Each structure stands twice: as structure tokens, then as C-alpha cells.
C-alpha positions, 0 to 999 in steps of 0.5 A, spaced: 433 194 442 437 188 441 432 184 446 426 186 442 430 184 435 431 177 439 424 176 441 421 178 434 426 173 431 424 167 436 417 169 434 418 169 427 422 162 427 416 159 431 412 160 424 417 157 420 421 162 417 427 167 420 425 175 421 428 179 415 431 185 418 432 191 413 437 195 415 438 202 412 445 203 414 451 198 414 453 200 421 447 197 424 449 190 424 455 192 428 450 191 434 449 184 433 453 178 432 452 171 429 447 173 425 447 172 417 448 179 413 446 180 406 448 185 401 444 182 395 437 182 396 435 177 389 430 172 390 435 167 390 439 169 396 433 171 400 429 164 399 436 161 401 436 166 407 429 164 409 430 157 409 436 157 414 435 155 421 436 162 424 432 166 428 433 172 423 438 175 418 440 182 416 439 185 409 443 191 408 439 196 404 443 202 405 437 206 403 440 212 407 444 214 402 439 214 397 434 219 395 427 218 398 424 215 391 430 211 390 429 208 397 422 207 396 423 203 390 429 199 393 425 197 399 419 195 395 424 191 391 426 187 397 419 186 400 417 183 393 423 179 393 422 176 400 414 175 398 417 171 391 
């Protein structure tokens, strides 16, 4: 899993922007190191993260703790903010 993440991050970095990993549970970041972890998915914070010279970064969505409808809404918001 880590090798896949690193490979995806390297490919994304070649395209000029880091890979955004949307994590549904805060324990997921325990398996990586030297990777930025964001708990804020505002447009400003995500734009700053996308401008960083890193292969990837994590966004802690914590959607596992939400109802399905709330999780879909949060994921949609994060996606929209990444595209903004």
C-alpha cells in the first residue's frame, strides 16, 4: 500500500501538483512519515498544500464517523475545494 501511495505521489508530482490523499479515518496517517497532514480543507489551505513541493499530502476527512449523506457532502466539498 505504501509503495502504491509513493508511486502515485511521484506521478502526480511530475504533473506539477502533489497527490491529495483523502483519508476517512485519522489513524491512516500513522503509516506514513514526512507527509503533510491537513485537518482543514478550506480552499486557501488546499491551494497552499497544492503549491508545496511534496509528492503528496493527506486531508483528514474523518468521514467514517459520519452518516452516509454527511460523508458524501464532506467528500464533495473537499473535491470542490481542491478544484477551486
